[in-house]
Phi, psi and omega in degrees: 000133179296134183242116184248134169260115182252126179246127180208132182290338179226152178212166181300138183285158173299314178199153179263122179244165177306325180292328186279347180301323180296345182267006180056053202279349182217137181183189186297320180295319179300313180294320180303307184295319181294316181293319177299316180298318178298313183296319179291326175299319179293336178273006175087021180267130175277132185223135167253114180257122178245124185215177180276152182282336187053234186273352184269183180284155170283128181199180180222122185225164174285142174229114182069204182272337189231009190239162172236144178237118179250124175249128183216183181109192182251142181278060180230140181278003177235160180052041186285354174298342182293352178293332186297312177300324180288337177278341188305317180301319178294319183294318184283330177280328180084016176085195183295329172258111189292338181290134174231120181274332185199143175254129178238116181252140179250116190255125173234244180262011182272107184294326190278346191285327180294314175300321178297319180294319179297319177298317180296317181297320178292318181299318184266359181052049185233159177296156179241126175244135179236126171260125183264094176287331175209119174274101189294333179296321189251330190258332183287125179255096189297131175237350181223169176299321178302315180299320180297317179294319179297316181295320180293308182290315180294321178297321178295318179296320179296315180297324185281318193253329184298321179300340179271356179288147180284334174207141177236126181257121173260154181276339184218159176300322181293321177295322177298320179298320178294322179296322179293322179291340177279001175102004176281127182306138186301325183285352176263352184261128182233149177250112175225108185282170167291168184219198177222159180267108183302329182297328180287341185253009189265343186245146173298143182223152181286155178291118181284346181229063187296341182278350181273122182294160174260159356287155182241131172255133185238141164244137180231119179157189180286147176263083184221161184305322181306326185277345173053047178293339176300320176296324177297320177296319178295322177296318182295327179294337180276345187285134174265073185205162177262017180297153176247148183250123175260120175254104188259109181143184182211171180161174186295337181277357186302313181303316180294321179293323179296322178296319180292327185287344182299331181292346182267007168063045174083008179269359178246130185237118176267114183273342189076189181295135174236128181302147186301326180293343180265354183299318178304325178295320178297311185292329180293339186243032170235170187251343186199141179245138182231134176232103186263028190303150173277326174210150187191127171285300172198124185273125175292330177297322178295317178298317180294322177297319179291324176296329177281357178080031179267142166292141186234147171237128182217161177277149182278080181224148172045226182283352178303320181288344172285328183271315184262121176258114189304124179084352180255306179231016178168183178238139178245141178226166178286139177299154176059031181236088184298328180294315180293322179294317178297320180296319180293316179297313180298323179299315182288323179292331183271347186233086181300328179295314177296317180300319180293321180294315179293325178299313180297316180293324178297316180297319179295320178298315185291341182301336181275005187242032179284133186300318181304321179290319181292320178297325178296325177293321176296317179298324177300320178295315178304312184294321180295322182281329183262342184072020182245000000 
């Protein structure tokens, strides 16, 4: 049985509590890694997943039929790079089964994870695969001192270590092109996007928010500066419509956003954290999906919205423009432009024919993003590198 060591600074949480909101505990990367791990487990792959504990306890549990999940690190919402040294003993031993056939690291804004992965690959004399959820050199748009430090440190780690990886997985063609220009050999760069679970979208489901009037515009994701939900609130204030806005998710920016939303007179609804298995129910009962991000490689929430057949409005950033073709399967606008965002939202709410056409095209686009198919592509890379 193929044995994979998976390193990821974040993973889906056991549960979201008020304490864990400060840890930015749920988002596309967390869902991506968990869904990939589940699909590979069903394909008979043994996996040791090592991740940070965030607000929960440090522990070791079974995951699926063939996997182990180790959560380690310190329960602090700052200096979280410190989880990597505490993870090193698990990574270097390889879990209860010491054999490791391949190391797969998932890279976001965690500066320390790439050196840890390189050390693990050398220790186990195994190939190294890196999935770039966020290329900090090219995609991170610094807005704080922390962002500047992450871009500087993470960019250095990427320049130093990524060219030595046996395979690098980008989420979009444009991200893959940037990796090739950074000197990574073209035959080592692969494009495998995040996906959605078709089984979650196959059955009728009840409306989880029946008290919210229609039409409904939805945002789904973390409430953090990167997502720029503040611009969405400013755009919504410009709309001459009775539409309601559902903000589905949680994060450290929620209190400030709630204060801003009071001016909209009850038309903005903060749902808090919604478990990923309930997301199809949310999407099935809204009329329009909006993603106002400042930077984004590729949002799994956007893919799920398109899989649900929603017309989408998104900002022209990163891999979003690879997925959404303006006027064909959605609408694209400039980031930080509330007037343009309001115009796009208003256009779709006022034109049911356009909304229906974009909805149909969005569903067709998303059909190529089913997780079982994408996981098989990842497994093909594993087999090619290990010969197993």
